[in-house]
C-alpha positions in Angstrom: -162.8 -77.6 70.9 -166.3 -75.9 70.3 -165.7 -74.2 74.4 -162.9 -72.9 72.7 -164.6 -71.5 69.0 -167.3 -70.2 71.3 -164.3 -68.4 73.9 -162.6 -67.4 70.7 -163.5 -63.1 71.4 -163.2 -63.6 75.9 -159.4 -65.5 74.5 -158.7 -62.7 71.9 -158.8 -59.5 74.2 -157.4 -61.3 77.6 -154.1 -61.9 75.3 -154.7 -58.6 73.7 -155.2 -56.8 77.4 -152.0 -58.6 78.4 -150.1 -59.0 75.6 -150.3 -54.5 75.1 -150.3 -54.3 78.6 -146.5 -55.7 78.2 -145.3 -52.6 75.3 -147.7 -49.7 76.6 -150.3 -50.5 80.0 -151.7 -47.0 79.7 -152.7 -46.8 76.0 -154.0 -50.3 76.9 -155.9 -49.1 80.0 -157.1 -45.7 78.3 -157.8 -47.0 74.2 -160.4 -50.2 76.0 -161.9 -47.8 78.3 -163.0 -45.1 76.0 -164.3 -47.9 73.3 -166.4 -49.2 76.5 -167.4 -45.3 76.9 -168.1 -44.0 73.7 -170.3 -47.1 73.1 -168.1 -48.7 70.2 -167.9 -52.5 71.7 -169.3 -53.9 75.5 -166.7 -54.5 78.0 -167.1 -57.6 80.2 -168.9 -57.1 83.6 -165.1 -57.2 85.2 -163.3 -54.0 83.1 -166.4 -52.4 82.8 -165.5 -49.6 85.6 -162.3 -48.8 82.8 -164.9 -46.1 81.3 -165.6 -44.2 84.6 -164.7 -41.0 83.6 -162.4 -40.7 86.7 -160.5 -44.1 85.3 -161.2 -42.2 82.2 -158.8 -39.8 83.1 -156.1 -41.4 85.2 -155.7 -43.3 82.3 -155.9 -40.7 80.0 -153.0 -39.1 81.7 -150.6 -41.7 82.6 -150.5 -42.8 78.5 -149.5 -39.1 77.8 -146.3 -39.5 80.6 -145.4 -42.5 78.7 -146.4 -41.9 75.9 -143.0 -38.4 76.2 -141.0 -40.6 78.6 -140.9 -43.9 75.7 -139.5 -41.6 72.6 -136.3 -39.6 74.9 -133.2 -42.4 75.3 -132.8 -43.5 78.4 -135.3 -42.1 80.3 -137.2 -45.2 78.4 -135.6 -47.1 79.8 -135.4 -46.4 83.3 -139.0 -45.8 82.7 -139.4 -49.7 81.8 -137.4 -50.9 84.5 -140.1 -49.6 86.7 -142.9 -50.9 84.9 -141.7 -53.9 85.3 -142.8 -54.8 88.4 -146.7 -52.8 87.9 -146.5 -53.8 83.7 -146.8 -57.4 84.9 -148.5 -57.7 87.3 -151.6 -55.1 85.5 -151.0 -57.1 82.7 -152.2 -60.8 84.8 -154.9 -58.6 86.2 -156.2 -57.4 83.5 -157.3 -60.8 81.5 -158.1 -61.9 84.3 -160.5 -59.8 85.1 -162.3 -60.2 81.2 -163.6 -64.2 82.2 -164.7 -62.6 86.0 -163.9 -65.3 88.4 -163.2 -68.8 88.5 -160.5 -71.4 87.8 -161.0 -69.6 83.9 -159.8 -66.5 85.6 -156.4 -67.8 87.5 -156.4 -69.8 83.8 -155.8 -66.7 82.6 -154.0 -64.7 84.5 -151.4 -66.7 84.7 -150.7 -66.8 80.9 -151.5 -63.1 81.0 -148.6 -62.5 83.2 -146.5 -64.5 81.6 -147.3 -63.1 77.9 -147.1 -59.7 79.6 -143.7 -60.4 81.2 -142.3 -61.8 77.4 -143.5 -58.8 75.3 -142.4 -56.0 78.9 -139.3 -58.3 78.5 -138.6 -57.9 75.0 -139.5 -54.7 74.6 -136.9 -53.3 77.5 -134.5 -55.5 75.7 -135.2 -54.2 72.8 -135.0 -51.0 73.9 -132.0 -50.8 75.9 -129.9 -52.4 72.4 -131.6 -48.6 71.3 -130.4 -47.4 72.8 -126.3 -47.5 72.6 -127.1 -45.7 68.9 -126.5 -42.1 69.0 -129.4 -41.0 67.2 -132.7 -40.4 68.3 -134.2 -41.7 65.1 -134.3 -45.1 65.4 -135.4 -44.8 69.7 -138.8 -42.1 68.0 -139.2 -44.9 65.3 -140.0 -48.0 67.6 -141.6 -46.3 70.0 -144.1 -45.0 67.8 -144.4 -48.5 66.4 -145.1 -49.7 69.9 -147.9 -46.8 70.2 -149.5 -47.3 67.0 -149.5 -52.1 67.2 -151.7 -51.8 71.1 -154.0 -50.1 69.2 -154.1 -51.7 66.9 -153.9 -55.1 68.0 -156.0 -53.9 70.6 -158.6 -53.6 67.4 -157.4 -56.7 66.0 -158.2 -58.1 68.9 -161.7 -56.9 69.5 -162.7 -57.2 65.2 -161.0 -60.2 64.0 -160.7 -62.1 67.8 -158.7 -65.4 65.1 -156.5 -63.5 63.6 -155.2 -61.1 66.4 -154.2 -64.4 68.1 -152.1 -65.4 64.6 -150.5 -62.8 64.2 -149.9 -62.8 68.4 -148.3 -66.5 67.9 -146.5 -65.0 65.3 -144.6 -62.9 67.4 -144.2 -64.9 69.9 -142.5 -67.3 67.8 -140.3 -64.4 66.0 -139.3 -62.5 69.8 -137.9 -66.3 70.5 -136.7 -67.0 67.4 -134.9 -63.3 68.0 -133.9 -64.1 72.1 -132.0 -67.6 70.3 -130.5 -65.9 67.9 -129.1 -63.1 70.6 -127.6 -65.8 72.7 -125.7 -68.1 70.3 -124.0 -64.3 69.5 -123.3 -63.7 72.3 -122.9 -66.8 74.2 -120.0 -67.3 70.7 -118.8 -64.1 71.2 -114.2 -63.6 72.8 -114.9 -63.2 77.0 -112.6 -60.2 77.4 
């Protein structure tokens, strides 16, 4: 238990990076890299490249592209489909990079990839449901909420790691509850 508490900041950061990657990979990369470049936080050694100007410029450009693509109904679903193959391995790699090398890094990669996958699939599934709505406002509201959640989640993980992990567990619980309710609803609906 003492070892777990001692590594709570790293666990929270790895979790936030994996979770954030499932929602907004490029914003996650840019926000963490910018915080390191500005000297607001000290990045773990294996993540220090995120603060390099070339990486910052690239992740910033991609964050802007994703910001725009995510506001357009159906474009966001296409973007999510393509990024199924990008966000999940990136979440695993970022979580592992917090711990460097060794068994802890491999464990973080496994858990980080799982967390990124769950977050990504919940986001993509939710957006697909929202896209059937004829008005664009629900799509924009969901998108801006995701933008804010990634930045807020990273901040919370860095400033109050335990609080972030509690919020993350609540979000996971909520997502599981929603999944099982939707599953039950679809199973009980009449077949055509």
